[in-house]
C-alpha positions in Angstrom: -237.9 -52.1 -299.3 -234.4 -52.4 -298.1 -235.5 -52.5 -294.5 -237.8 -55.9 -295.3 -235.0 -57.2 -297.2 -232.8 -56.4 -294.3 -235.2 -58.6 -292.4 -233.9 -61.7 -293.7 -230.1 -60.5 -293.6 -227.7 -63.3 -291.9 -224.6 -62.3 -293.2 -221.5 -62.7 -290.7 -224.0 -65.0 -288.5 -222.3 -68.4 -287.2 -224.3 -71.3 -287.6 -224.2 -74.9 -286.6 -226.0 -77.5 -288.8 -225.6 -80.8 -287.3 -226.1 -83.8 -289.9 -224.6 -81.1 -292.4 -223.3 -83.8 -294.6 -226.9 -85.0 -295.4 -228.9 -84.4 -298.5 -231.3 -81.9 -296.8 -229.0 -80.2 -294.6 -226.0 -79.7 -297.1 -228.6 -77.8 -299.1 -229.1 -75.6 -296.4 -225.4 -75.1 -295.4 -224.6 -73.8 -298.9 -227.7 -71.7 -299.2 -227.1 -70.1 -295.8 -223.3 -69.8 -296.5 -224.2 -68.0 -300.1 -226.2 -65.6 -298.2 -223.2 -64.6 -295.7 -223.5 -66.7 -293.1 -220.4 -68.2 -291.4 -221.4 -72.4 -291.4 -219.8 -74.9 -289.4 -220.9 -78.4 -291.0 -221.0 -80.8 -288.1 -221.4 -84.5 -289.4 -220.6 -88.0 -288.0 -219.3 -89.0 -291.6 -216.1 -86.3 -291.9 -215.7 -87.1 -295.7 -219.6 -85.7 -296.3 -219.0 -82.4 -294.0 -215.7 -81.9 -295.9 -217.5 -82.6 -299.4 -220.0 -79.8 -298.7 -217.7 -77.4 -297.1 -215.5 -77.6 -300.4 -218.6 -76.8 -302.4 -219.4 -73.8 -300.2 -215.7 -72.4 -300.5 -216.1 -73.0 -304.1 -218.3 -70.5 -304.3 -216.6 -68.2 -302.0 -218.5 -69.1 -299.1 -217.3 -69.4 -295.3 -217.2 -72.7 -294.0 -215.8 -75.4 -291.6 -216.2 -79.5 -291.3 -216.2 -80.8 -288.1 -216.6 -84.4 -287.4 -219.1 -84.6 -284.6 -221.2 -87.5 -283.0 -224.5 -85.4 -282.2 -225.2 -88.4 -279.5 -221.7 -88.1 -277.8 -221.7 -84.7 -275.5 -217.8 -85.1 -275.3 -217.6 -84.7 -279.0 -220.4 -81.8 -279.3 -218.3 -80.0 -276.4 -215.2 -80.1 -278.6 -217.0 -79.6 -282.1 -218.5 -76.5 -280.3 -215.3 -75.1 -278.8 -213.6 -75.6 -282.3 -216.6 -73.6 -284.1 -216.2 -71.0 -281.4 -212.6 -70.6 -281.9 -212.9 -70.3 -285.8 -215.9 -68.3 -286.2 -217.0 -67.0 -282.5 -220.3 -67.6 -280.4 -222.9 -69.6 -282.2 -225.6 -67.5 -283.2 -228.2 -70.1 -284.9 -227.9 -74.0 -284.1 -229.8 -76.1 -286.5 -230.5 -79.5 -285.3 -230.7 -81.5 -288.5 -229.2 -85.1 -287.3 -231.5 -87.7 -287.6 -232.9 -90.4 -290.0 -234.4 -93.9 -290.3 -233.7 -97.4 -290.2 -234.9 -100.1 -292.3 -234.7 -102.5 -289.5 -237.0 -100.4 -287.2 -239.6 -100.2 -289.9 -242.1 -102.9 -290.3 -243.0 -104.8 -293.2 -244.3 -108.0 -294.6 -241.2 -109.9 -293.3 -241.0 -107.9 -289.8 -243.6 -107.1 -287.8 -244.2 -104.7 -284.9 -243.8 -107.2 -282.5 -240.6 -108.5 -283.8 -239.0 -105.2 -284.2 -235.2 -105.2 -282.7 -234.7 -103.2 -279.5 -231.7 -101.5 -280.5 -232.7 -100.3 -284.2 -235.8 -98.6 -282.3 -233.2 -96.9 -280.1 -231.2 -96.0 -282.6 -234.0 -94.1 -284.3 -234.9 -92.8 -280.9 -231.4 -91.5 -280.4 -230.6 -89.9 -283.8 -233.6 -87.7 -284.0 -234.6 -86.9 -280.5 -231.8 -87.2 -278.2 -229.1 -85.6 -280.8 -230.7 -82.4 -280.8 -231.4 -82.8 -276.8 -227.7 -83.3 -276.2 -226.6 -80.5 -278.8 -229.1 -78.1 -277.5 -227.8 -78.4 -274.0 -224.1 -77.6 -275.0 -224.8 -75.0 -277.6 -227.7 -73.3 -276.1 -226.3 -72.9 -272.9 -223.7 -70.2 -274.5 -226.9 -68.8 -276.1 -228.6 -68.7 -272.3 -225.7 -66.6 -271.1 -225.3 -64.1 -273.7 -229.2 -63.4 -274.1 -229.7 -64.1 -277.8 -229.8 -67.2 -280.5 -231.7 -69.1 -282.7 -232.6 -73.0 -282.9 -234.4 -74.9 -285.3 -235.1 -78.4 -285.3 -235.6 -80.6 -288.2 -239.0 -82.5 -287.5 -240.9 -84.3 -290.3 -244.6 -84.4 -291.5 -244.5 -88.1 -289.7 -244.5 -86.0 -286.7 -247.6 -84.4 -287.4 -249.6 -87.5 -289.3 -247.7 -90.7 -288.9 -247.3 -93.1 -291.4 -247.8 -96.7 -291.8 -244.7 -98.8 -290.9 -242.4 -96.0 -290.0 -243.2 -96.3 -286.3 -240.1 -95.4 -284.4 -239.4 -92.4 -286.9 -242.7 -91.0 -286.7 -242.7 -91.5 -282.7 -239.2 -89.9 -282.4 -240.0 -86.6 -284.9 -243.4 -86.4 -282.7 -241.3 -86.3 -279.5 -239.0 -83.8 -281.4 -241.6 -81.3 -282.2 -242.9 -81.5 -278.5 -239.5 -81.0 -277.4 -239.3 -77.8 -279.8 -242.0 -76.5 -278.0 -241.1 -77.1 -274.6 -237.6 -75.5 -275.3 -239.0 -72.5 -276.6 -241.0 -71.7 -273.7 -238.2 -72.6 -271.4 -235.6 -70.4 -273.0 -238.1 -67.4 -273.5 -239.3 -67.6 -269.7 -236.2 -68.7 -268.2 -233.3 -66.7 -270.0 -234.2 -64.5 -272.8 -236.9 -63.6 -275.1 -234.4 -62.9 -277.8 -233.7 -66.9 -277.9 -235.9 -68.3 -280.6 -237.0 -72.4 -280.6 -238.7 -73.5 -284.0 -238.9 -76.4 -286.3 -239.8 -77.3 -290.0 -241.4 -80.5 -290.8 -240.4 -81.5 -294.4 -242.8 -83.4 -296.1 -241.9 -86.2 -298.8 -238.4 -85.1 -300.0 -236.9 -88.1 -301.7 -233.4 -89.0 -299.6 -231.4 -92.0 -298.9 -233.2 -92.7 -295.6 -236.9 -92.8 -297.4 -235.7 -94.2 -300.8 -236.0 -97.9 -300.0 -240.0 -96.8 -299.1 -240.7 -94.8 -302.1 -238.9 -96.2 -305.0 -238.2 -99.9 -306.0 -234.7 -100.8 -304.9 -234.3 -102.8 -308.4 -236.1 -100.7 -311.0 -236.1 -97.1 -309.4 -239.9 -96.8 -310.2 -242.2 -95.6 -307.8 -243.5 -97.8 -305.2 -247.3 -98.3 -304.4 -246.4 -96.4 -301.0 -244.7 -93.5 -303.3 -247.5 -93.3 -305.5 -250.2 -93.1 -302.5 -248.0 -90.3 -300.9 -248.0 -88.6 -304.5 -252.0 -88.9 -304.8 -252.3 -87.4 -301.3 -250.2 -84.3 -301.9 -251.9 -81.4 -303.5 -249.0 -80.4 -305.4 -248.4 -83.6 -307.1 -244.6 -84.5 -306.3 -242.1 -84.8 -303.8 -239.9 -81.8 -302.5 -236.7 -80.6 -303.8 -234.1 -80.2 -301.4 -233.6 -76.4 -302.1 -237.4 -75.8 -301.5 -237.0 -75.9 -297.6 -234.5 -73.0 -297.9 -237.0 -70.0 -297.8 -238.5 -71.3 -294.9 -235.3 -72.1 -293.1 -234.1 -68.8 -293.7 -237.2 -67.2 -292.7 -237.3 -68.9 -289.2 -233.7 -68.3 -288.3 -233.7 -64.7 -289.3 -235.5 -61.3 -287.7 -238.1 -61.8 -290.2 -239.4 -64.2 -287.5 -238.4 -62.2 -284.5 -241.7 -62.9 -282.9 -242.3 -66.5 -284.0 -241.2 -69.0 -281.4 -242.3 -72.7 -280.6 -243.8 -73.4 -284.1 -243.5 -76.3 -286.3 -243.8 -75.6 -290.0 -244.7 -77.9 -292.6 -243.2 -77.4 -295.9 -245.2 -80.4 -297.5 -246.6 -79.6 -300.8 -249.9 -79.4 -299.0 -250.0 -83.1 -297.9 -251.3 -82.1 -294.2 -254.0 -79.7 -295.2 -255.7 -82.9 -297.8 -258.2 -84.9 -296.1 -258.1 -87.4 -299.0 -261.4 -86.4 -300.4 
């Protein structure tokens, strides 16, 4: 029993989480710190990162907040050096920076043909290129040391694209593809002990999708929100802490022979045909 429990041990590991000030990633940061990891919370929003770190420290965890624009390689390199100076080499990178943009979402008022270029590019950049650039910087040291773990936060929309959110779905699909490519590349060119995986969360009510799932004025579920629940066998939206178990598994030695996978955490949504 003790041997099996040790498989999930991440105590003392240095973990970087980009977008660590967000709803889902902040929950991960707090949980991983509770499990003994040293957590570097990177976020473009310094105050959001600091708020997460305050909660971690209040529970006697170890964490630092670092302002970082994950689309700026100079920023990423500076954040990486600061993390290393505080906690030592990065053992685990969680690429959690991402999100959608209302202006890149089709609606009755905005057709596909009129989606603004800058909004679409922003969604691709923040979901794909942030992980690409951060992996270039952080995984280089992993390659030199011969071990490490990268976990990307993809989405159910990468597997089953939803209507309206064209840019987000396509960007997350690209991220899932990049996850598989990088897993093969790192294992075949650098070390069999460098693993790259992704989780694909289903429908979690967060700030990025609240405008699609709930009415802004009444807070009641929209027709779209009702359809999602109707097509989720577990009949509910996910709670942020319900991602933690899968994340802990993928970044620990419990998943030592797992790489190049995208794991759905979706209440059965991807398994349900609707009939």
